[in-house]
Every structure is written in structure tokens, then in C-alpha cells.
N, C-alpha and C positions, 0 to 999 in steps of 0.2 A: 382590579380598579375602585369597587370599592372598598376596600380595605384601604388603599393609598387615601382615598380622600378621607376616610376617618383619620388615619394617621396626622393630615395635614391640617385636617379642623380641629382638631387637638394639639398640635404644637402651635397655631395661630392663636387657637383657648389661651394656652399656656403664655404666649408675648401680651396676652389684653392681659391676661391675671398680673403679669411683672410690671406692666406699667401702670398699674393700680397704687399700687409702692412711690412709685417716682413722685405720680397727684397726688397720696399723701403726705410724703414729706415736703413739699413744694406749699401744703395748705400750712403746712405747720409750724405756726411764725419761730424764729430764731437755729433753723436749718437753712441755710447761705449755702454756699457755691463747697467753703473750704469744709465745712463739717459734714457734708454729703460726701466729697471725694475723700475724708477719715472714716465714715460707716462704711460706706463699699469697700476704701481697701481692708478695713478689719474683719469684717464680719466676708467681704465677697459675694451678698448676694445682698439686695436690699430688702429682697422678704424677710431675708433674716435679721436684719437691721429693725427692720420694723415691730417684732415679734419680741427684740431682746425685751430684758428687765433691764432698771434701773442702773444694780452694778454694772452687767456686761455693757452698757451703754458708756459709761466713766472710765470703763475700759479700755472704748473707742475712744475717747478724747473729750467727748460731752463734759461739761462741767455736770455738778449736782444738778441745776434750777434747771437746764437746758433740758436735762433726763428725765426730770421730773413733768414739765410742765408735755412734753413728748410723749410720754405714760396716760395723762392725763389726756391729753387732746386726742388721742386715738381713738380711747374708748368712746367717745363720743360723734366718732365719724364714719361714716358708712362710705369703703371705700365703692363698694357696687352703686350705692346712690350717685357718687360724684362722675362713674363709670356710664351712668345713665344719662347725665347732664351733658356730657362730652358730646354723646351720641344725637340728643336731642336737637342740638344746635351745630348739628354737622362739624365740629372741632377736632382737628386732628392735632395731635398729640408729638411732639419731635425731642427729644432726649439727648445727652450726649453720647452715647453708646446707639443710637443711629445714623446710619450712613446718610440719611438726609438732613444729617445737622448742617447748618450751612458752613463750610468749612471757614470760613473769610471769622464769622463771628466766634468761633473755636479757638480764634486764635487770642481774643483779647482776655484783662486780667481776668480772672471771676466770672467765666461764661456763663449765661443762668442754663443749670441744670436742664430743665423742661421748658419749651416753647409751645404756647398752645395757636394753632393756625388756623383760620378756618380764608378757605380759599388755597391755593398752592402757591410752595415757593418753588421752581424749577430749577434748572442746570443755566437758564441765561440771565437770573437771577445773581448772578456769577460778577456779572457787570454793570455794578451799581452805584448810584449818586445819590446821597443825601443831601435833600431842599429845604432849610427851616429856616424861620425867621420872622417877624413880629404880629402879634394877632392883631395888630391897626396900623395894615398896610393902607398907603398911599396910594394914588393912579400909580404912579412911578415902578412902585414895589409891584404892585400886581403884573404891570404891562410886562416887566423884566422877567418877572418869572415867570409867564405865559410864554413867551415866546423863550426861555430857554429850557423849560422841562418838557414844552414841546419838539425842541429840535434835539433832546435828549432820548424821548423816545422812538423818536424818526430813526436816529442813528443802535438805535436796538439797546438803550442804557436802561437799566429799569429806575424807577425814583422813588426813594425810600423816605418818607419825611413822618409827621406824627397825628396827621388829620385836625390839628385845629382850625382855631379860624385864625383867617388872612392869612397868609405865606403859603401855610402847610395843605389848605385846602387847595388855594389856587394851584398849588403845584400839581398837588395827583390831576384832579380835572384838566389840568392842560394835558400833563400825559395821558388820562384815555381818551381824550378829544383827538388827540396826532395817534389812537392807535397802540399806545407803548403798557407796557406791564406797570405796574406802582405797587407798592410795600408801604402800609401802615403800620408804624408802631406805637400802641397803645399806654398809657398811661392807668389802664381799669382793665378788667376783665373785658375778653373778647367779645361776650356775649351784650357788651353792655354797651351803647353807642354817644360817644359822648365825644363834643356837644348834638341834643338831641336833632340839631337842624341839617344833619351830616346822615340823617339815616339812609336819604338815596346816594349818595357819594359813597358809604358804607357798603351797601349792596353792590356798586358797581366797582369797587378794589374786589370784592370779593369773586367776580366775575372774570376779572380781569388782574391778579393778580393776589394780595393776601392782604389780611388783619392778622398781627403779627402780637401779643404777649408775651411774660414772662410772671403777669399777673392771674392767681386761678382766677376761676367764674366765679360770676359774680359780685368781681372786687367792685365798688363803687370807683369812681374817681376822686382822686383826694391831692393835693397840692404836692404834698411829700413823694407821691407815684412817678411825679413826672420828670425829678432829673434822671431817676436810676434808667427810667426809661430809653433817657438820651445815647445814654450809652451803646444801645442796644442798634438805634440808628446810625452812630459811627461807624458801630462793630460790625455791621452788615454793610456795609458803605467802599468804595477804593479813595472815595473822599468827601467831603461835606464842604455845598454849595450855600452861604449867608446870600441872602438879597435887601435884606432891609431888616434893619435887628437897632435896635438899642444897645447900649453898654452895657447895662444891667438887665440883659434879654435873657429867656429861656436859651436861648440860642448860643448864649456865650458857653453857658454850662458845656453844651454837644461840641463848640469845636474846641472846648480844653480836654473834651472826652476823643475827638478826634487828633489833637497832636499826643496826647498818650499812645493811643492806640497805633502811632506813627500811620496815620492818614492823611492826606492831604487835603490841604485849606482856602475853601474860595471864597471869593467876597465880589459881590458889584460897587463898582464907586458911586457917590451918589454927593450930592450935595452939601457943602461944607456946614450951611445954615440948617439944614434938616437933622431933629433928633436922630430919626430913625435911619440915619446913611455914619450916626457916629459910629454904631460898631464894625461894618464893614470896612470903612475909610480906614478905623484905627487900625484892624486886625494886618491891612494893607500896608499902615507904616510900618505891621510885626511883622513883616515878609508873607504873608499869606497873596496867594494869586491870587493878580487883577483880572477878573471877568468881565468881556462886552458881548462876547457870543460862544454859543456852542464852544465850537470849535478852538477857543482857548482851552477847555477842560479836556475836551477827546485829544486835542495832538499833549497836553501835561501828563495825562494819566495813560498813553500809548492805546487811543481806544480810537483810531480813527477806521481800522479794520474790526471792527466787534464782529459787525455782523457777519465777516467771513470766516471773524476765528471762532465765532460759535458753529455753523454749520460745519468746519471742519474736526471742531472738537465734537461734535454731537455723531458725523458719520465715523471717524477714526479715532478709536480709542488708542490709551498710549500703551507703546508696546514694550518688549523686553531692549527691544535697542536704544529707544527715547528712554527711559527709566534710566539705563545704563550711563546714556551721554547726559541728564540733567546730576548724575554723579560728579560729577568734574566739572559742572557750572557752577558760577556767584553770582554776588552780586564786581566780583569785579572782571573786568572783562577780558576774554582767553581767545587766543586766536585758535582757526581754523585748524591749524598744524598743531597745534599744541593738542585740541582736542583729539586728533587721530591719533596722536605719540599715547597723547596718556589711556584711551579707549581700548584701544590696537585694533581700531576698526580699520579698511579700506577706506583710503578718502570721499569713493564715488559715494559709499554709507553715509559717512558720518556727514558731507554737505548736500543730498538728497534729505539725509534725515532732520537735519538741523532748517533746512527750508519749509519740511515739511512741520515741522515745531515751530517755526515762527508765527507762521499763519494759522496756527493754532491757539495761541497766544502765551506756547510756554517760554519761549526767551526769545529775546531781542538782538538785533544786529544793529551796533553800538558805531561801523564804520570799519574801514579795512578788512571785514572780516572775520570781527573781534565780537565775539557773544558773549551777552548775560543771563543770567534769570529771568523772566519777568515778574512784574508784582506776585 
């Protein structure tokens, strides 16, 4: 038993050592997702890539300037100290290669190779909606945000936002007060509280969700950091709701990312006389789903039974029969008889399995015993 524990500890230590190289590459500027993938593919191991010479790095696809900057930067960087900082701040690091990496985020273009997390990301966070808007929220904006965010939380939907002043903070607080989970995606390191007045809010989010960032620890908030972080807000979400925003606000960037990532866009209408309703009103004109209550979002995303789907997903894992049926289904409706013929399984097995898969949120029946893959 002692030998087994020793072996296990060594394996864990090795995993921690490997993680340090992900941290290192994330700190060095100029090594984005595309370049990191090239290094991984060429060397097969980030440890080898980290210690490679300039000529070897150039053979892997880096230009000379980037390769030289990497070699120079790593000579002054202590990966051991960086790992100590993570432990000091109770930060979890999730990489592309980690099974815990959010599956929906991994689907977007150039997903962040490394996520720094304070708190926890759980299976129920797969059902998430982004809520964004202006920092200068009106009474109307705050009221509708509070109502919808709280109702989302009551339906077991995780609320994702950016912890900024105004709509973001209102959405987080309303979700927490309703007993829900919420994720704040930051434009700084997860060890930096911004804005400072949200310190208590950040602590509550850590306890009932997570602070998330792809920026290294110690990164200060900078105007250039916030637009890129918005791709993570939409990337973690099934859809993005804008409750109040001007036409040129940061919410506009999040909406654009949502559209690029094939996410649903929702907007709360407002007075045509209010500058802060011009954004939502314009997006509704352009095809965004008009939202008056939380139910509008749930129905559009087929999340009216999210809590039951979560319970079934947690209790009953996908088996070989379910996996086999999924291969035959797509976004195009397929009749249960055709599913039976394609799978070669008895109709009773197909019928009962599809019913269970629907409860688990894997498939949807779209009428007449026709099934499609769920989102």
C-alpha cells in the first residue's frame, strides 16, 4: 500500500511539473493558441518545447523574433515560484488537455489554452447564460436584470458575466441571492479584484461559482484586456442576454463574439428615447430574441427541464447504446423507425433509450416521433 501511495504521489507530482510549462508559455507574450498548438504538435511535449533552442523553435514554426523572445523571457522566469503563487491564492489551472476544461468553450475559435480558476467549474455550468450590459445601468436596467438573473438561477441556469460595475454586478448578485451559481470572467488576473469595490462580491462568487481568467496571475486590468475576455463569456454560454447597453458599449463586442460562436443572442427591449436601450432595440431589429421574462430564454434554449436534465446526467452516465444512437442523429429530424433501422436495435430499446436521452438533454423530440441532437 505504501508503495502504491508513493507511485501515486510521484504521478501527481509529475502532472504538476507538466502544468508549470503551460503556465510558462501562457506568461510569455506572443505565444497564443495557434503557436502553442504548433509547439505541441512538433515537440509532442511542452516540457521539450520550453527547453528548446531558437533554431528548434523556428523549425516548429515560430518566427525568429518570437523564438528569441521566448528563450530570453524563460531565462528570467521561475516556474516554481509561479506554481507557488497558484497555491497561495488557491487557484486551479485547467488546460486544453484537462477533461475538466469546459466542453462548450473548447468549441470556439482559438480557445484559451489555460484557464485560471478560483472557485469551481461544475457539470451544471454546462447550462449557462451570459448576462451583460452597461456600467451605467438605469433603475429599469437593474430591475429587469435582477428579475431575469434570479429566475435563471432558480431554474438551475448558471449566470456568466464580467463582474464589472452596473449590469454585470447586478446579474451576479441577483443570481447569488437566488441561491444559484455564477461565473465571472475577468480582464485581469484572478488574484486581482477589479473594480476594488467588488471584493465582497468576488468572495461570494468564489464560494458559489468561479472567477475565471486566461490572464496570468498579477495581470492588472487594462482596457485592451476586456474585449478578448468577452469571447470567454459567450464561449461558456448557450446564449448571451443584453439587458441594457448603448450601441457602442462593450456588450456589442460580446454580441459579436456570440454570433461568431453560433450562440443565441437575447435582448430586453426598452424606451426608444433611452440611449441605453438603443443597443438591445437595435439587436432585436437585427434578429435577436426579444426577452420579457426568463421563460423566453428557457424556451428558446430548450432549458425548461434543465434541473431534471442535470439530475439524469449526473445519475446515469452515457452508455454504449446511447453513444451508438448519437452517431445516427444530427440536426436534421430523424424518425424513430429510421433510427431503429440504422442502429439495428429493437424498437423497444431505441424508444426507451431515446426517452432517457431526452431527459438527459442529449436529444430532442421535434414532433411526430422525430429526433434531433440537442444543442
